[in-house]
C-alpha angles and dihedrals in degrees: 000000000000125000112211128219121201091268091065089064096039095051096038098244109197105239112213111188133346116356138184139179139170127266093246092064089068091056089059095054131090139184116341091006093058089050089054091051090052093048093050091047091051086047092059103276107157116233103208131189109206121222124250095252089062093044088054092050090053092048091050092049090047091051092052093049091044093240096111095104094047097052119087121217090258089054090052093049094047088052090047091050089051091049093049096044091044085233142149114263115228113202145116095215109117095206090052090050091049091052091045091055090051088054093046092244122152117241133204116191125214112208109343132062113270125238117289095207140008115254125205098203124220126205125231130200112239091209109042099013098232116150128228131189093222133046119251131178091248140357110278089215106049103002097240127139119274124226128204111251133196105248092218 
């Protein structure tokens, strides 16, 4: 089973075997990509709505990796569907791949190279330079904005 992100429809991923996605993916698609969604759905693709428990697990994993603020709600739900269905995630989104790795999900890429390693991002204050494990709206020390930083 493969769970498809929007990029699978946009870049014409060749689905070999059972497939699923979430309802919100359809809303992201336009033109030919939306026709591909409809064709796959008509051909038996499952449109799955993940439960709240799986969505919370994905959000917690994204919080740990530092990807929480770059994932859309659709991204979270696609990851949750892959988790629930014990499926391979199909996406070109690096943040989704990073969280999938943290959740021990298999990933197929569509048209880009996949990630080579998982990153647990850190956040650095743009004012005082202090680093934090989790993202905050502002630095608790000096009040400046934080930026996501590669941990390596």
